[in-house]
C-alpha positions as CSV (number, residue, x, y, z in Angstrom):
1,R,0.0,0.0,0.0
2,T,1.0,3.6,-0.5
3,C,0.5,6.7,1.7
4,P,1.0,9.8,-0.4
5,I,2.5,12.7,1.5
6,I,2.2,16.0,-0.3
7,L,4.1,19.1,0.9
8,L,2.2,22.1,-0.5
9,D,2.9,25.8,-0.8
10,A,-0.7,26.4,-1.9
11,N,-1.2,30.1,-1.3
12,A,-4.6,28.9,-0.1
13,R,-6.4,30.0,3.0
14,L,-8.9,27.3,4.0
15,G,-11.4,29.3,5.9
16,T,-12.8,28.6,9.3
17,S,-15.3,25.7,8.7
18,R,-14.4,22.1,9.2
19,L,-14.5,19.6,6.4
20,Q,-15.1,15.9,6.7
21,N,-15.1,13.1,4.1
22,P,-18.2,10.9,3.5
23,E,-16.9,8.5,6.2
24,G,-16.9,11.3,8.8
25,M,-13.1,11.6,9.0
26,M,-11.8,15.1,9.4
27,L,-10.0,16.6,6.4
28,I,-9.8,20.2,7.8
29,G,-10.1,20.5,11.5
30,P,-10.9,23.3,13.9
31,Y,-7.5,25.0,13.5
32,A,-8.1,26.8,10.3
33,D,-8.7,30.4,11.4
34,Q,-8.5,32.7,8.5
35,R,-10.9,33.9,5.7
36,E,-11.1,31.5,2.8
37,N,-9.7,32.6,-0.6
38,S,-10.3,31.2,-4.1
39,A,-7.2,28.9,-3.8
40,G,-8.6,27.7,-0.5
41,R,-12.0,26.8,-2.2
42,V,-10.1,24.8,-4.9
43,L,-8.0,23.0,-2.3
44,R,-11.1,22.1,-0.2
45,T,-12.7,20.6,-3.3
46,N,-9.6,18.6,-4.1
47,L,-9.2,17.4,-0.5
48,L,-12.7,15.8,-0.8
49,R,-12.1,14.6,-4.3
50,F,-8.8,12.8,-3.4
51,N,-9.7,12.0,0.3
52,L,-6.7,13.9,1.6
53,A,-6.5,15.8,4.9
54,A,-4.6,19.0,5.6
55,L,-2.8,17.6,8.6
56,N,-1.7,20.9,10.0
57,M,-5.4,22.0,10.3
58,L,-6.0,19.0,12.7
59,F,-3.5,19.8,15.4
60,P,-3.5,22.8,17.7
61,Q,0.3,23.2,18.0
62,A,0.4,23.6,14.1
63,R,-2.1,26.5,14.2
64,G,-1.2,29.8,12.8
65,P,0.9,31.4,10.0
66,T,3.4,29.5,7.9
67,W,4.4,32.5,5.8
68,Y,5.3,36.0,6.8
69,C,5.5,39.1,4.6
70,T,8.0,41.9,5.3
71,R,5.0,44.3,5.4
72,G,3.7,42.6,8.5
73,F,1.1,40.3,6.9
74,A,1.1,36.6,7.8
75,A,-1.0,33.6,6.7
76,C,-1.2,29.8,6.8
77,I,-0.6,28.8,3.2
78,D,1.6,25.7,3.5
79,Y,0.1,22.3,4.1
80,V,1.0,18.7,4.6
81,L,-1.6,16.6,2.8
82,T,-2.1,12.9,3.2
83,Y,-4.8,10.3,4.0
84,P,-6.9,11.3,7.0
85,T,-6.0,8.0,8.7
86,A,-2.4,9.3,9.1
87,A,-3.6,11.7,11.8
88,E,-4.0,8.8,14.3
89,F,-0.3,8.0,13.8
90,T,0.9,11.5,14.2
91,K,3.2,12.0,17.3
92,S,3.5,15.8,16.9
93,F,3.0,18.5,14.3
94,R,4.6,21.9,14.9
95,I,5.5,25.2,13.1
96,L,9.1,26.0,13.8
97,R,9.0,29.8,13.8
98,S,12.2,30.2,15.8
99,L,14.1,28.0,13.3
100,G,12.5,29.9,10.5
101,H,13.8,33.2,11.9
102,K,17.4,31.7,12.2
103,L,17.2,30.4,8.6
104,Q,15.9,33.6,7.1
105,L,17.1,36.8,8.6
106,P,18.7,36.2,12.0
107,N,19.6,39.8,12.6
108,T,16.1,41.2,12.1
109,E,13.0,41.6,14.3
110,R,10.5,39.8,12.0
111,L,10.1,36.7,9.9
112,A,10.0,37.4,6.2
113,D,9.1,34.2,4.4
114,H,7.9,30.6,4.9
115,V,8.8,28.8,8.1
116,P,9.5,25.1,8.5
117,L,6.8,22.6,9.5
118,L,7.8,19.5,11.5
119,W,5.5,16.5,11.3
120,T,6.5,13.5,13.4
121,I,4.7,10.3,12.4
122,E,5.1,6.6,13.4
123,L,3.5,4.4,10.7
124,P,2.6,0.8,11.2
125,T,3.9,-1.9,9.0
126,T,0.6,-1.9,7.1
127,F,-1.3,1.3,6.7
128,P,-5.1,1.2,7.2
129,Q,-7.4,2.9,4.7
130,V,-11.1,3.7,5.1
131,R,-11.6,3.7,1.3
132,K,-9.9,1.6,-1.3
133,H,-7.3,3.7,-3.1
134,N,-5.4,2.9,-6.2
135,A,-1.7,3.5,-6.3
136,W,-0.9,7.1,-7.3
137,T,0.3,7.2,-10.9
138,R,2.0,10.1,-12.6
139,P,-1.2,11.0,-14.5
140,Q,-3.1,11.1,-11.2
141,V,-0.5,13.4,-9.7
142,D,-0.7,15.6,-12.8
143,D,-4.5,15.7,-12.6
144,F,-4.3,16.7,-8.9
145,L,-1.9,19.5,-9.7
146,A,-3.8,20.7,-12.7
147,S,-7.1,20.8,-10.9
148,S,-5.4,22.8,-8.0
149,A,-4.0,25.4,-10.4
């Protein structure tokens, strides 16, 4: 079996409402706290279509901005996408803002770009799935990326 892990700089703000798949598993949890934009609507549609969860929206310690602008604006626009069943195997998920500051501009007061995300997961030998999934082929990846553009 496969477990896709997609690291995405989506420029998407997912809004404040939760999203569940037909089986009731959370795809976007209670930690999305900004106004949805058009890229966020497209990403929501594709999360349902491909049964993927935005993991950093499921954990409170991963809440908040992942990108900072030099003019003071900040937003959560970077995501880790995978099957929603991966959430139960997550040991921790954090935004490493202090490391981001050291990597970007250590002699300045503010962050000025993307900050690292750290997802710690312990997968079992076999990975459970709620729905049957086919292996991800290159055309499926291309289709996912094209529909997100």
